[in-house]
C-alpha positions in Angstrom: 108.7 61.1 88.5 111.4 63.0 90.3 111.7 63.0 94.1 114.0 65.4 95.9 115.0 65.4 99.6 116.2 68.1 102.0 115.8 71.8 102.3 115.6 73.9 99.1 117.3 77.3 99.3 115.3 79.9 97.5 114.7 83.7 97.7 112.3 84.6 100.5 108.9 86.3 100.5 108.7 88.7 103.4 105.7 90.8 104.6 106.4 93.4 107.3 103.6 95.4 108.8 103.2 97.8 111.7 102.1 101.3 112.8 103.3 104.3 111.0 106.7 105.5 112.0 107.8 102.1 113.5 110.6 101.8 111.0 109.3 99.5 108.3 111.1 101.2 105.4 114.4 101.4 107.3 114.1 97.8 108.2 113.5 96.8 104.5 116.5 99.0 103.4 118.8 96.6 105.3 118.0 93.6 103.1 120.5 92.5 100.4 120.9 95.1 97.6 117.3 96.5 97.9 115.5 98.4 95.2 112.3 100.1 96.3 109.0 100.6 94.5 107.9 103.5 96.8 104.2 104.1 96.5 103.9 106.7 99.2 107.2 108.6 99.4 108.3 106.9 102.6 111.9 106.5 101.4 112.6 110.2 100.7 114.9 110.5 103.7 116.6 107.1 103.1 119.7 106.6 100.9 118.3 103.7 98.9 117.8 102.7 95.2 114.3 103.2 94.0 112.1 103.1 90.9 110.1 106.2 89.9 107.0 106.5 92.1 104.3 104.6 90.2 101.5 106.9 89.2 99.2 104.1 88.1 98.7 100.4 88.8 100.0 99.5 85.3 103.2 101.4 86.0 103.7 99.5 89.2 103.3 96.1 87.5 105.7 97.2 84.8 108.3 98.0 87.4 107.9 94.5 88.9 108.3 93.1 85.4 111.6 95.1 85.0 112.9 93.7 88.3 112.2 90.1 87.1 114.1 90.8 83.9 117.1 92.3 85.6 118.1 90.0 88.6 121.7 91.0 88.2 120.8 94.5 89.4 118.6 93.7 92.3 119.0 91.5 95.4 115.7 92.4 97.1 112.6 94.1 95.6 110.7 96.1 98.1 107.1 97.2 97.7 106.5 100.0 100.2 103.6 99.9 101.0 101.0 97.3 100.1 98.0 99.4 101.2 99.0 102.3 99.0 99.6 99.9 96.1 96.1 98.6 96.7 94.8 102.2 96.3 96.3 102.3 92.8 94.7 98.9 92.1 91.3 100.1 93.2 91.6 103.2 91.0 92.6 101.1 88.0 89.6 98.9 88.5 87.2 101.9 88.8 88.8 103.6 85.7 88.3 100.5 83.6 84.7 100.2 84.5 84.1 104.0 84.4 83.0 104.1 88.1 83.5 107.0 90.5 84.2 104.6 93.4 84.5 101.0 94.3 81.1 101.0 96.0 79.5 102.0 92.7 79.8 98.3 91.6 77.2 97.3 94.2 77.1 94.2 96.5 80.8 93.9 96.9 81.5 93.1 93.2 84.0 95.9 93.0 86.1 94.3 95.8 86.0 91.0 93.9 87.5 92.7 90.9 90.1 94.3 93.1 91.0 90.9 94.5 91.5 89.5 91.0 93.6 92.4 89.9 95.7 92.4 93.2 96.3 88.7 92.5 98.2 89.6 89.4 100.7 91.5 91.5 101.1 88.5 93.8 101.7 86.3 90.7 104.3 88.7 89.3 106.1 88.8 92.7 106.2 85.0 92.7 107.9 85.2 89.3 110.5 87.6 90.8 111.2 85.1 93.6 111.7 82.4 90.9 114.7 84.3 89.4 116.4 84.5 92.8 115.3 88.0 94.0 114.0 88.3 97.5 110.7 90.3 97.9 109.8 92.4 100.8 106.3 93.9 101.1 105.6 96.5 103.8 102.2 97.5 105.0 100.5 99.6 107.7 98.7 98.0 110.5 95.2 98.7 111.7 93.2 97.6 114.8 90.0 95.6 114.1 87.4 94.2 116.3 86.9 90.4 116.0 83.9 88.4 117.0 84.3 84.6 117.2 81.0 82.8 116.3 81.7 80.1 119.0 82.7 82.5 121.8 80.9 85.2 123.8 82.1 88.8 123.3 84.6 90.3 121.0 88.2 91.5 121.1 90.6 93.8 119.2 93.5 92.6 117.1 96.1 94.0 114.7 95.8 93.3 111.0 97.1 94.4 107.7 95.6 97.6 106.5 94.2 96.1 103.4 90.7 95.1 102.2 89.5 91.8 103.6 89.7 90.4 100.0 93.4 91.3 99.4 94.8 90.8 102.9 94.5 87.0 102.9 96.3 86.8 99.5 99.3 88.6 100.9 99.4 86.7 104.2 99.1 83.3 102.5 101.8 84.2 100.0 104.5 85.2 102.5 107.1 82.9 103.9 107.8 85.4 106.7 105.0 87.6 108.1 106.4 90.0 110.8 104.3 92.4 112.9 106.4 95.3 114.2 105.3 97.3 117.2 106.5 99.2 120.2 107.0 97.3 123.4 104.4 98.6 125.9 103.5 97.3 129.4 100.3 98.0 131.2 100.5 98.8 134.9 97.8 99.1 137.5 97.6 102.5 139.0 94.9 101.6 141.5 91.2 102.1 141.6 90.8 99.8 138.6 92.8 102.2 136.4 95.6 101.2 134.1 98.1 103.0 132.0 100.7 102.1 129.4 104.5 102.5 130.0 107.5 102.1 127.7 106.6 102.4 124.0 110.2 103.2 122.9 111.7 99.8 122.3 110.8 98.4 118.8 110.1 94.7 118.6 108.7 92.3 116.0 106.5 89.3 116.5 107.0 86.2 114.3 104.2 83.9 115.4 100.4 84.1 115.4 98.4 85.1 118.5 94.9 86.3 119.1 96.2 89.9 119.1 98.0 89.9 115.7 98.8 87.9 112.5 102.4 86.7 112.1 104.2 83.5 110.9 107.6 82.2 110.1 109.0 78.9 108.7 112.5 79.3 110.1 112.0 78.5 113.8 112.5 82.1 114.9 111.9 83.2 118.5 108.3 84.5 119.0 109.6 88.0 119.9 112.7 89.7 118.5 114.2 93.2 118.5 113.0 95.0 115.3 116.4 94.8 113.7 117.4 93.2 110.4 120.4 91.6 112.1 117.9 89.2 113.8 117.0 87.6 110.5 120.1 88.3 108.4 121.2 84.7 108.6 118.2 83.7 106.5 119.7 85.6 103.5 123.4 84.9 103.9 123.4 82.4 101.0 120.8 84.2 98.8 122.3 85.2 95.5 120.4 86.6 92.5 120.2 84.2 89.6 121.0 85.7 86.2 118.1 85.5 83.8 118.6 83.9 80.4 119.2 86.5 77.7 116.2 86.8 75.4 116.7 86.5 71.7 116.7 89.8 69.9 114.0 90.6 67.5 113.2 93.6 65.4 110.1 93.3 63.3 108.2 96.1 61.9 105.2 95.4 59.7 102.1 97.3 58.8 98.9 95.7 60.0 96.0 95.2 57.7 93.7 98.2 58.2 90.5 97.5 60.0 87.2 98.7 58.4 86.3 102.2 59.4 83.2 102.3 61.6 81.8 104.4 64.4 82.6 103.3 67.9 81.0 104.3 71.1 83.3 105.0 74.1 81.7 102.0 75.9 82.5 99.7 72.9 86.1 101.0 72.8 86.7 100.4 76.5 85.1 96.9 76.4 87.3 96.1 73.4 90.4 97.2 75.3 89.5 95.0 78.2 89.2 92.0 76.0 92.8 92.1 74.7 97.0 92.3 76.1 104.4 95.2 76.5 108.0 98.4 77.9 110.8 102.2 76.7 112.3 106.9 77.3 110.0 108.9 75.6 110.9 111.7 73.3 109.0 114.9 73.9 105.7 113.8 75.6 103.5 116.9 75.5 102.4 118.5 78.8 98.7 117.8 78.0 99.2 114.0 78.3 98.1 112.9 81.8 101.0 112.0 84.1 99.7 108.4 84.6 99.8 107.8 80.8 103.1 109.7 80.3 104.8 107.5 83.0 103.6 104.4 81.2 104.8 105.7 77.9 108.2 106.5 79.3 108.7 103.0 80.5 107.9 101.7 77.0 109.7 104.6 75.3 106.7 105.6 73.3 105.8 109.0 72.0 102.5 110.7 71.2 102.7 109.6 67.5 103.0 105.9 68.6 99.8 106.3 70.7 97.9 107.9 67.8 99.1 105.1 65.4 97.9 102.4 67.7 94.6 104.1 68.3 94.0 104.5 64.6 95.0 100.9 63.9 92.4 99.7 66.4 89.8 101.8 64.5 89.0 104.1 67.4 89.9 107.5 66.0 91.7 108.6 62.8 95.4 109.0 63.2 95.2 112.7 62.6 92.8 113.2 65.5 94.6 115.5 68.1 95.2 113.8 71.3 93.5 116.7 73.1 90.3 115.6 71.4 90.3 112.1 72.9 87.5 111.9 75.4 88.6 111.7 79.0 86.9 108.4 79.8 88.7 106.9 76.7 92.1 108.1 77.9 91.5 106.8 81.5 89.6 103.7 80.7 91.4 102.5 77.6 94.8 104.2 77.2 95.7 104.0 80.9 93.5 101.2 82.2 94.3 98.8 79.3 97.7 100.2 78.4 99.5 96.7 78.4 96.8 95.3 76.1 97.2 98.1 73.6 101.0 97.9 73.8 101.0 94.2 73.1 98.7 94.8 70.1 101.2 97.4 68.8 104.1 95.0 69.2 102.3 92.1 67.6 101.5 94.2 64.6 104.8 96.0 64.3 103.3 99.5 65.1 106.3 100.4 67.4 110.0 100.1 67.1 111.5 98.0 69.9 114.8 99.0 71.5 116.4 95.6 71.1 
């Protein structure tokens, strides 16, 4: 057994949340060599490096994977914002199950599926940390009423604007949970009337109170100006770790054909869910949905690659026009289970890899 002693210097996991316009994106842009995954377009006016805006949950996860594989290019990976990323997650869960909305699952089951899927993002971000890249996740704040079972009455508090299933995952994962707000004081104007004053100075809270969630493991002051300079010393020695180069491989083999048989759309999508890879596409036709086209671009696939994989799985003949694929098959299988289909294609040599 190995026993170590003393502090271990590692990349940091930071979550910053606050009201819209308080400056979360600007704050995150000050971290070492940041690259943004901008889910809502909040960095359009900032001079920062960013991935293409993810049009699907699968594309967002692929961008996180890319960051992990290229630590020499990135000092800090920023997810901006978590609540908009969660929307992509919810859509992916609904598309896979062919549901119009998360409530269609009934009795909170849909939110359980979302929690499981969102957990995949948390796991991938942890892997990014392990290669030496800091991770910053921003989120909006919302006011919620809280009732304590052992106390009389209720009170309002600020929380992450996420579902109650995903919010705890993000808070527990973070090393540093910061709540950003405007400093406001309440003054008595007489006759039992009060009004707020100030509201221009931006501050951040680093410790938990009844009014908000926050935490830190670095002995920071409870209240600080909302300025990256206040925590810059935590990252002064953080340097990205170069990932080991993966061995090159270039295999291309023809899989044994599966027996021809009729499949219902339900069977196809169930089959996709049961299974489980990335490249610049040549000439993706306009009729391919943007969410699928974005995924194909990352993996450098073209429409013929898609048809080849679909045929190898026995879903539709290879000469079937893409436009004839049913919409629920495209959304539930090609988009919703894209990684699984891609891994099948790689394992069976159906696509040429760019390495």
